[in-house]
C-alpha positions, 0 to 999 in steps of 0.5 A, spaced: 696 712 595 692 716 600 694 711 606 701 712 604 700 720 604 697 719 611 702 715 614 707 720 612 703 725 615 703 721 621 710 720 621 712 727 620 708 729 626 711 724 630 718 726 628 716 734 630 713 732 636 719 728 638 724 734 636 720 739 640 720 735 646 727 736 647 727 743 647 724 743 654 730 744 659 729 741 666 729 746 672 736 747 675 736 746 682 739 750 688 746 751 688 751 748 693 752 753 699 759 756 699 761 753 705 760 746 703 763 746 696 769 742 698 764 736 700 759 736 695 758 730 690 755 729 684 750 724 684 754 720 690 760 720 685 767 722 687 772 725 683 767 728 678 769 735 676 763 740 674 765 746 669 763 753 671 760 758 667 
């Protein structure tokens, strides 16, 4: 049964690594200058709203 225990350790380690990788947040880009807010688009998509904090 030692192989089953090793498998469980590897599976738990892989799951932990995958969950911890999600904790890293991407860096935010520069904000749109005030004079260009009306012309700004999100990834070229029209009529997309963005919620401000």
